[in-house]
C-alpha positions, 0 to 999 in steps of 0.5 A: 379733219373736222374744223369747228367755225362760227361766222359773225357780223361785226360792227353791227347790231343786225344780222346780214349787215356789218362785216362778216367774219369766220372764226375756227375754233376746235381744230385750228391748232392742227393747221399749218400756214398753208392749210390756214390760208387754203381755208380763209380762201374757201371762206372768202370773207375779208377775214378769217380767224384761227383760235389757238391756245394762248402762249400765257396763262393769263391771256384768252387765246392766240389768234392768226388772221387771214384775208383770202390772199395773205395773213395780217398782223392785226385787224379790227373787226376779227378783234371785235368778233373773235372777242365777242364770240370767245366772251359768249362761249366762256361767260354764256349768261353768267356775266354781263362783262368780260376781258378777252386778251388776245395774242396777235402778231402785232402784240397783245390786244385787250378787248373789253366785252359788254354782253347785256342789253342786246347785241354784244359790244366790244372795244379794244385799245389799239396795240399801236399809235398810228404815225405817218407812213410816207407820201402818196402820189399827186391827187390826179393819179389818185383820182385816176386810180378811183375813177373820180375828177381830181377836184373831188379829191380833198375837202377843207384842209384834208388832203390824201395821207399815209398812215400806219399802226401795223398796217399801212393805208392810204386816206383819201379824202373825197368832197361828197357823198355822191363822189365817194359812191362813184368811187372804184378801183380802175386798173391799171391806174390804180396800181400806179395810185396805191399798190406801188406804195405797199399798203393794205388798201385805200380808205375813202372818207367824207364828212357828208354822211347818211346819218346825222349821229355819224361823223365821217362816211367811209369805203375801203378798197384792198384788192391785193389783199383779196378784198374787193371792198370791205364793209368795216375796217377796224385797223384802218379806223385805228390809223384814221385817228392819226388823220383826224388828229392831224387835220382837225387839230383836236385839242387835249381831251377825249374825242369820239367819232362814229364811222359809217361804212359798207353802205355801198355794199348793202352792209351797213356798219358803224365803227366808233372811234375814241381818241385820247389827246395828251399835251398835243399828242395822240395818246390812246385809241380805242375802237368799238363796235357791235357783233352778232353770231350768225351761224355755227358748223363743221368744216371738213378738210 
């Protein structure tokens, strides 16, 4: 069987940076779940997307998203990358903008794509608003799981928290760029700190950034999902909106934050998080970023 695939680098304007993504188009509908998982393991990227015919004529496609280890109901960089690819394949050079509607396990996700002016840019409305999702172990256990000192966990009023919007993540504030650069999963302490919580992974963040245009510097580890470290994590950025709203006490209005991620991996990425606050409550959450096509080929199984 021949499968057509594309790869893209997402949350970047530059090839060989950002978060790489594989998207299988022609032939994907002929695969069962086990075959999709096997193909995702073969690509061995943080996520592989399989594009299927949509269930509703007005929608662009149905998609299934796999890490090397399991299927996800929703993920951010696959949403951005797949929407950019489908917009380019559908619109070519005939249009500057496109609306791509993707059916995902979490629900329908609408993505606006801007094709003009260099690398395509896409932005989607989060299918769910993040909510608090339980408690994390004490800071000393989290620090042990990350190879840090307990004093390096937390800054200002930010404390470790857990938020979910389809996928649940641990959010661990880290005191400095130096500390976050030294962090890495430490087994078996990692399991006690994070894996017993039923989370996708741990999202570390600090206000110290490599660029003055960024609001937060982040890293994300998800070894149980087959992702040692992720260069850019859109679904975690959705949940991070709950963290920012909770600890930074955002007033009513629109708030934009830029998250830099992937620097320690040599895959610099930039995610744009936009939050709408109305009457003290978090309303719409949007995630945006660029994506560029890297390769196109045939996969034989």
